[in-house]
C-alpha positions as CSV (number, residue, x, y, z in Angstrom):
1,M,-103.2,53.9,183.5
2,S,-99.8,52.6,184.6
3,D,-97.9,50.2,182.4
4,F,-97.5,47.8,185.4
5,D,-99.1,47.1,188.7
6,V,-95.7,46.4,190.3
7,L,-92.3,47.2,189.0
8,V,-89.2,45.8,190.7
9,M,-85.8,47.3,190.4
10,G,-83.2,44.5,190.7
11,S,-83.4,40.7,190.2
12,G,-81.4,39.5,193.2
13,P,-83.0,37.3,195.9
14,G,-85.3,40.1,197.2
15,G,-86.3,41.5,193.8
16,Q,-86.9,38.1,192.3
17,R,-89.1,36.9,195.1
18,A,-91.0,40.2,195.2
19,A,-91.7,40.0,191.4
20,I,-92.9,36.4,191.5
21,A,-95.0,36.9,194.6
22,A,-96.8,39.8,193.0
23,A,-97.2,37.8,189.8
24,K,-98.8,35.0,191.8
25,L,-101.3,37.5,193.0
26,D,-102.3,38.1,189.4
27,K,-100.6,41.4,189.1
28,K,-98.9,42.7,186.0
29,V,-95.3,42.8,187.0
30,A,-92.0,43.9,185.5
31,I,-88.4,43.6,186.7
32,V,-85.5,45.9,185.7
33,E,-82.0,44.5,185.6
34,L,-78.7,45.0,183.8
35,R,-78.2,42.6,180.8
36,N,-75.3,40.8,182.4
37,M,-76.6,40.8,186.0
38,I,-79.7,38.5,185.9
39,G,-79.9,37.2,189.5
40,G,-78.1,40.2,190.9
41,V,-75.0,40.3,192.9
42,C,-76.1,37.1,194.7
43,I,-75.7,35.0,191.5
44,N,-73.0,36.8,189.7
45,T,-70.4,38.0,192.2
46,G,-71.6,37.3,195.7
47,T,-73.4,34.4,197.5
48,I,-73.5,31.7,194.8
49,P,-70.0,32.2,193.4
50,S,-68.4,32.3,196.8
51,K,-70.2,29.3,198.2
52,T,-69.6,27.3,195.1
53,L,-65.9,28.3,195.2
54,R,-65.9,27.1,198.8
55,E,-67.2,23.7,197.8
56,A,-64.6,23.4,195.0
57,V,-61.9,24.2,197.5
58,V,-63.1,21.7,200.1
59,Y,-63.3,19.0,197.4
60,L,-60.1,19.6,195.5
61,T,-57.9,20.1,198.6
62,G,-59.4,16.9,200.1
63,M,-59.6,18.7,203.5
64,S,-62.6,16.7,204.7
65,Q,-60.8,13.4,204.0
66,R,-57.5,14.1,205.7
67,E,-58.6,12.7,209.0
68,M,-58.7,9.3,207.3
69,Y,-56.1,9.5,204.5
70,G,-53.5,11.8,206.1
71,A,-52.6,15.5,206.1
72,A,-51.0,15.3,202.6
73,Y,-54.1,14.0,200.9
74,K,-55.4,16.0,197.9
75,V,-57.8,15.2,195.1
76,K,-55.6,17.3,192.8
77,E,-52.0,18.2,193.5
78,D,-51.7,21.4,191.6
79,I,-55.0,23.3,191.9
80,T,-55.5,26.1,189.4
81,K,-57.9,29.0,189.1
82,E,-59.5,27.2,186.2
83,D,-60.2,24.1,188.4
84,L,-62.0,26.3,190.9
85,M,-63.9,28.4,188.3
86,A,-65.1,25.4,186.3
87,R,-67.6,24.4,189.0
88,T,-68.4,28.1,189.8
89,N,-69.2,29.0,186.2
90,H,-71.4,25.9,185.8
91,V,-73.5,26.7,188.9
92,M,-73.8,30.4,188.0
93,G,-75.0,29.5,184.5
94,R,-77.6,27.0,185.7
95,Q,-78.9,29.4,188.3
96,I,-79.3,32.2,185.8
97,D,-81.3,29.8,183.6
98,V,-83.5,28.9,186.5
99,I,-84.2,32.5,187.3
100,R,-85.0,33.4,183.7
101,S,-87.4,30.4,183.6
102,Q,-89.1,31.3,186.8
103,L,-89.7,34.9,185.6
104,S,-90.9,33.7,182.2
105,R,-93.4,31.1,183.5
106,N,-94.8,33.6,185.9
107,H,-95.2,36.2,183.1
108,V,-92.9,38.7,184.7
109,T,-91.6,41.2,182.0
110,L,-87.9,41.6,182.0
111,L,-86.8,45.1,181.2
112,T,-83.1,45.1,180.5
113,G,-80.9,48.1,181.4
114,Q,-80.1,50.6,184.0
115,G,-83.2,52.2,185.6
116,H,-83.7,55.5,187.4
117,F,-86.7,57.5,188.6
118,T,-88.0,60.4,186.6
119,D,-90.9,60.8,189.0
120,P,-92.4,58.8,191.9
121,N,-94.2,56.4,189.6
122,T,-92.0,56.4,186.5
123,I,-88.8,54.6,185.7
124,E,-86.6,55.3,182.7
125,I,-84.5,52.3,181.5
126,Q,-81.3,52.9,179.6
127,D,-80.3,49.7,177.7
128,G,-77.0,50.9,176.5
129,T,-78.0,51.1,172.8
130,G,-79.6,54.5,173.0
131,Q,-83.1,52.9,172.8
132,N,-84.3,54.1,176.2
133,R,-87.7,52.9,177.6
134,V,-90.0,54.5,180.1
135,A,-92.2,52.4,182.3
136,S,-94.8,53.5,184.9
137,A,-96.1,51.5,187.8
138,D,-98.6,51.8,190.7
139,K,-96.2,50.2,193.1
140,I,-92.4,50.1,192.9
141,I,-90.0,47.9,194.9
142,I,-86.3,48.8,195.1
143,A,-84.1,45.8,195.4
144,T,-80.8,47.0,193.9
145,G,-78.5,45.4,196.5
146,T,-75.0,46.5,197.4
147,K,-71.5,46.5,196.2
148,P,-68.2,46.3,198.1
149,A,-67.3,49.6,199.8
150,R,-64.0,51.0,198.5
151,P,-62.0,53.4,200.7
152,S,-61.1,56.4,198.7
153,T,-57.5,56.3,199.9
154,V,-56.9,52.8,198.3
155,E,-55.8,52.4,194.7
156,F,-57.8,49.3,193.6
157,D,-56.6,47.7,190.3
158,N,-58.6,44.4,190.4
159,K,-55.3,42.5,190.2
160,T,-53.1,43.2,193.1
161,I,-55.4,45.3,195.3
162,I,-58.9,44.0,195.1
163,D,-62.3,43.8,196.8
164,S,-64.5,40.7,197.2
165,D,-65.9,41.1,193.6
166,G,-62.3,40.9,192.3
167,I,-61.7,37.4,193.7
168,L,-63.3,35.8,190.7
169,D,-61.0,37.7,188.3
170,L,-57.7,36.7,189.9
171,A,-55.3,35.4,187.3
172,Q,-53.9,32.7,189.6
173,I,-54.1,31.5,193.2
174,P,-51.7,33.8,195.2
175,Q,-49.0,32.3,197.4
176,T,-49.5,35.1,200.0
177,M,-52.5,37.4,200.7
178,V,-53.5,40.1,203.1
179,V,-57.2,40.4,204.0
180,V,-58.2,43.7,205.4
181,G,-61.3,43.3,207.5
182,A,-62.4,40.2,209.4
183,G,-66.2,40.5,208.8
184,V,-68.1,37.6,207.4
185,I,-66.9,38.0,203.8
186,G,-63.3,38.6,204.7
187,I,-63.1,35.6,207.0
188,E,-64.9,33.3,204.5
189,Y,-62.3,34.1,201.8
190,A,-59.4,34.0,204.2
191,S,-60.4,30.4,205.1
192,M,-60.8,29.4,201.5
193,F,-57.4,30.7,200.4
194,A,-55.7,29.3,203.5
195,A,-57.2,25.9,202.6
196,L,-55.6,26.3,199.1
197,G,-52.2,26.8,200.8
198,T,-52.0,30.6,200.5
199,K,-50.3,32.2,203.5
200,V,-53.0,34.6,204.7
201,T,-52.7,37.5,207.1
202,V,-56.0,39.0,208.4
203,I,-55.9,42.6,209.6
204,E,-58.8,43.7,211.9
205,R,-59.2,47.0,213.8
206,R,-61.4,45.3,216.5
207,G,-60.1,42.8,219.0
208,N,-61.8,39.7,217.5
209,I,-63.6,38.3,214.6
210,L,-67.4,37.7,214.3
211,E,-68.2,39.3,217.6
212,F,-71.9,38.4,217.2
213,C,-71.2,34.7,217.3
214,D,-70.8,32.3,220.2
215,R,-67.3,33.0,221.7
216,E,-66.3,29.3,222.0
217,V,-67.3,28.8,218.3
218,V,-65.1,31.8,217.3
219,E,-62.2,30.5,219.3
220,A,-62.6,27.1,217.6
221,L,-62.6,28.7,214.2
222,K,-59.5,30.8,214.9
223,Y,-57.7,27.6,216.1
224,Q,-58.6,25.9,212.8
225,L,-57.5,28.8,210.7
226,R,-54.2,29.2,212.6
227,D,-53.6,25.6,212.0
228,L,-53.9,26.5,208.3
229,A,-51.2,29.1,208.8
230,V,-53.5,32.1,209.0
231,T,-52.0,35.0,210.9
232,F,-54.3,37.4,212.7
233,R,-53.4,41.1,213.4
234,F,-56.0,42.4,215.8
235,G,-56.2,46.0,216.9
236,E,-54.4,47.1,213.7
237,T,-55.3,49.8,211.2
238,V,-54.0,50.0,207.6
239,S,-52.3,53.3,206.9
240,A,-51.2,52.7,203.3
241,V,-50.8,50.0,200.7
242,E,-47.9,50.3,198.3
243,K,-48.2,48.5,195.0
244,Y,-45.2,46.9,193.2
245,A,-44.6,44.8,190.1
246,K,-45.0,41.5,191.9
247,G,-47.3,42.4,194.8
248,A,-47.9,45.0,197.5
249,V,-46.8,46.0,200.9
250,T,-49.4,46.8,203.5
251,H,-48.4,49.5,206.0
252,L,-50.0,49.4,209.5
253,E,-50.3,52.4,211.8
254,S,-48.3,50.4,214.3
255,G,-45.3,50.5,211.9
256,K,-45.6,46.9,210.7
257,K,-45.1,46.2,207.0
258,I,-46.7,43.1,205.5
259,P,-45.7,42.0,201.9
260,A,-48.1,39.9,199.9
261,E,-48.9,39.1,196.3
262,C,-52.5,40.2,196.8
263,V,-54.4,42.5,199.1
264,M,-58.2,42.0,199.5
265,Y,-60.3,44.7,201.2
266,S,-63.4,43.6,202.9
267,A,-64.6,47.0,204.2
268,G,-68.3,46.5,204.3
269,R,-70.9,47.1,201.6
270,Q,-72.4,50.2,199.9
271,G,-76.0,50.3,198.7
272,V,-76.4,50.6,194.9
273,T,-78.5,53.7,194.9
274,E,-76.4,56.4,193.4
275,Q,-77.8,55.9,189.9
276,L,-81.4,55.6,190.9
277,Q,-81.9,59.4,191.1
278,L,-84.0,58.9,194.2
279,E,-84.6,62.6,194.6
280,N,-87.0,62.4,191.6
281,A,-89.1,60.1,193.7
282,G,-88.9,62.1,196.9
283,L,-86.5,59.7,198.5
284,A,-82.9,59.8,199.9
285,A,-80.3,57.3,200.9
286,D,-77.9,57.5,203.8
287,D,-74.1,57.8,203.5
288,R,-73.8,54.1,203.0
289,G,-76.4,54.1,200.2
290,R,-79.1,52.5,202.3
291,I,-82.8,53.3,202.2
292,K,-84.9,53.6,205.4
293,V,-88.1,51.5,205.5
294,D,-90.9,50.7,208.0
295,E,-92.0,47.3,209.3
296,H,-93.8,46.6,206.0
297,F,-90.6,47.6,204.0
298,R,-92.3,50.7,202.8
299,T,-90.2,53.8,202.3
300,S,-91.3,57.4,203.2
301,V,-93.2,57.4,199.8
302,D,-96.2,55.2,200.4
303,H,-96.2,53.3,197.1
304,I,-92.4,52.7,197.0
305,Y,-90.9,49.8,198.9
306,A,-87.3,48.6,199.4
307,V,-86.0,45.2,200.4
308,G,-82.7,43.3,200.6
309,D,-79.2,44.5,201.2
310,V,-80.1,48.0,200.2
311,I,-82.0,48.5,203.4
312,G,-79.1,47.3,205.6
313,F,-79.0,44.6,208.3
314,P,-79.2,41.7,208.2
315,A,-78.3,41.8,204.5
316,L,-78.6,38.0,203.9
317,A,-79.9,36.3,200.8
318,A,-82.3,34.3,202.9
319,T,-83.8,37.3,204.7
320,S,-83.9,39.3,201.5
321,M,-86.1,36.7,199.8
322,E,-88.6,36.8,202.6
323,Q,-88.5,40.6,202.7
324,G,-89.3,40.7,199.0
325,R,-92.3,38.3,199.4
326,L,-93.7,40.3,202.3
327,A,-93.2,43.7,200.6
328,A,-95.0,42.4,197.5
329,H,-97.9,41.1,199.5
330,H,-98.3,44.3,201.4
331,A,-98.0,46.4,198.2
332,C,-100.8,44.3,196.6
333,G,-103.0,44.5,199.7
334,E,-102.7,40.8,200.5
335,P,-102.8,39.8,204.2
336,V,-99.5,38.3,205.3
337,H,-97.7,37.3,208.5
338,E,-94.9,39.7,209.7
339,M,-91.3,38.7,209.4
340,N,-90.3,36.0,211.8
341,E,-87.8,37.3,214.3
342,L,-86.1,33.8,214.6
343,Q,-83.7,33.9,211.7
344,P,-80.7,31.5,211.3
345,I,-77.3,32.9,210.5
346,G,-74.9,30.9,208.3
347,I,-71.2,31.7,207.8
348,Y,-69.5,29.7,205.1
349,T,-66.0,29.6,206.5
350,I,-64.0,26.3,206.4
351,P,-65.4,24.8,208.7
352,E,-68.9,26.3,208.7
353,I,-70.6,28.2,211.4
354,S,-74.4,28.5,211.9
355,F,-76.5,29.6,214.8
356,V,-80.0,30.7,215.8
357,G,-81.3,32.4,218.9
358,K,-79.3,33.8,221.8
359,T,-75.6,33.4,222.6
360,E,-74.4,32.6,226.2
361,H,-72.8,36.1,226.3
362,E,-76.1,37.8,225.4
363,L,-78.1,35.8,228.0
364,T,-75.5,36.5,230.7
365,E,-75.7,40.3,230.0
366,E,-79.6,40.0,230.1
367,K,-79.3,38.1,233.4
368,V,-81.3,35.1,232.0
369,P,-80.4,31.8,233.6
370,F,-79.4,29.0,231.1
371,E,-77.8,25.6,230.9
372,V,-75.7,24.3,227.9
373,G,-75.7,20.9,226.3
374,I,-72.8,20.0,224.1
375,S,-72.3,17.3,221.5
376,R,-68.9,16.8,219.8
377,Y,-68.7,15.3,216.3
378,R,-65.7,13.1,217.2
379,E,-68.1,11.2,219.6
380,L,-70.6,10.5,216.8
381,A,-70.3,7.7,214.3
382,R,-71.1,10.0,211.4
383,G,-68.5,12.4,212.6
384,Q,-65.9,9.6,212.3
385,I,-67.2,8.6,208.9
386,V,-67.0,12.1,207.4
387,G,-63.7,12.8,209.0
388,D,-64.8,15.7,211.3
389,S,-63.1,15.5,214.7
390,Y,-63.5,19.2,215.5
391,G,-67.2,19.9,215.0
392,V,-69.4,20.8,217.9
393,L,-73.1,21.5,218.5
394,K,-74.3,23.5,221.5
395,I,-77.9,23.9,222.8
396,V,-78.6,26.7,225.2
397,V,-81.6,25.8,227.4
398,S,-83.7,27.6,230.0
399,P,-83.5,25.5,233.2
400,S,-86.9,26.6,234.4
401,D,-89.2,25.8,231.5
402,R,-86.6,23.8,229.4
403,K,-87.3,26.0,226.3
404,V,-84.5,26.1,223.7
405,L,-83.0,29.6,223.8
406,G,-80.3,29.1,221.1
407,V,-78.4,26.6,219.0
408,H,-74.8,27.1,217.9
409,I,-73.0,24.8,215.5
410,F,-69.4,24.7,214.2
411,G,-68.4,22.0,211.7
412,T,-69.6,20.0,208.7
413,Q,-73.1,20.8,207.5
414,A,-73.7,23.4,210.2
415,T,-75.8,25.6,207.9
416,E,-78.0,22.6,207.1
417,L,-78.3,21.2,210.7
418,I,-79.3,24.5,212.2
419,H,-82.8,24.3,210.8
420,I,-83.7,21.5,213.2
421,G,-83.1,23.8,216.1
422,Q,-84.8,26.7,214.4
423,A,-87.9,24.5,213.9
424,V,-88.0,23.4,217.5
425,M,-87.6,27.0,218.7
426,G,-90.1,28.4,216.2
427,C,-92.7,26.0,217.5
428,G,-92.0,26.9,221.1
429,G,-90.6,23.5,221.7
430,T,-88.5,22.3,224.7
431,V,-85.4,20.3,225.0
432,D,-87.6,17.4,226.0
433,Y,-88.6,17.0,222.3
434,L,-85.0,16.5,221.3
435,V,-84.4,14.1,224.1
436,D,-87.4,11.9,223.1
437,A,-87.0,12.2,219.3
438,V,-85.4,9.3,217.3
439,F,-82.8,10.4,214.8
440,N,-81.5,8.4,212.0
441,Y,-78.2,6.6,212.8
442,P,-75.5,7.4,211.9
443,T,-76.1,11.1,211.2
444,L,-74.8,14.4,212.3
445,A,-78.3,15.3,213.3
446,E,-78.0,12.8,216.1
447,S,-75.8,15.5,217.8
448,Y,-79.1,17.3,218.8
449,K,-80.1,14.3,221.0
450,V,-76.7,14.0,222.5
451,A,-76.5,17.7,223.3
452,A,-80.1,17.6,224.6
453,L,-79.3,14.7,227.0
454,D,-76.3,16.6,228.2
455,A,-78.3,19.7,229.0
456,M,-81.1,17.6,230.7
457,N,-78.5,15.8,232.9
458,K,-77.1,19.1,234.1
459,I,-80.6,20.5,234.8
460,R,-81.4,17.3,236.7
461,Q,-78.2,17.5,238.8
462,L,-79.2,21.0,239.8
463,A,-82.7,19.9,240.8
464,V,-81.2,17.0,242.9
465,L,-78.9,19.3,244.7
466,S,-81.6,21.9,245.3
467,D,-83.8,19.3,246.9
């Protein structure tokens, strides 16, 4: 007899949802997590801290109010690290309490420590006190997440040269910063520090940022960031970083030298699998620490599953939660729908970006006809009220059957608004629904109706000319 029906390794979004889903199916469940990492990277160093930090930045800098009160408006003149972290620490503490409560009331046993496989069904947990525990389970779900990838050639000191985890440990807000890598994490932090007044230089080997996003949205974001004095160095590669007493100099292969108080590397993520001793379970990870799974999130060993960032793309908290739920149901033999392919993407830059469905570029490459409807926040009453004159919502529509093919939003509350478009698309709806729907006034959601009417007018003009 095993100690548990299901044992989950990791308490982040994927692990937490997997454990609770299995418990709801009346299974005996345990979750293994380090003592100081309840909630995983998501709660302690990743999603929640970074998004709370962003809210603190937007509020304290008064950025959202400057349209009304002037470019010099600030809620607080001299913003300190302590000001930013007060809100962050409060939210992190509350979220950890919520997770502990959820696990407790669902009777999920919390095994504290570092776990590793001793055989395919057995985990040994080292709690740091020498009192090791062994637990066996019929089904095991790996949800150990990722950590920032650190190039071996870079001398990280968590002070001058840092990764995204080190942001929370900075002693003060730097006056100058170099961000190496313009992926989602890099560009989010670049926008936050730029809003705080830091002179930010972004170095990216590729020719652009966020290449999977709508191109007009990306251009709008770059315009806003340049307005905050962000400098972009595209097509550049870092050759070395020299550390000094008061900062560092970043050397580029092109010969440029960029001095800054702080250098932040955003060089992707590495799966946290090196301490799991996967070989004892008959498993292996790739060179990025990721574990391969099938459509049910099952590994090559039938009773072992893996979910979340540790399996790779899309590596989002929202998708990890759903993966955890689906894996738990499959492991427990419970019928469940497959993962929905229509998943929204949210990027918490300042301003926000969010989208669902296809981009214009993708549809053009696939030779799929489309029409675009656009609504600009500055033409909405709510846009004027909240002080957002740059926001935009785009609806991509099929002119033949009027199905919504994609929605792309840049501006205030983009990550909230996107779910309206997601719901319409998920139900197979057409742009006609958005044209006929009545939205509260004044709201930003009204932008859907404005964009829908714009798309329909263009489709109608085409039909008139064709006749």
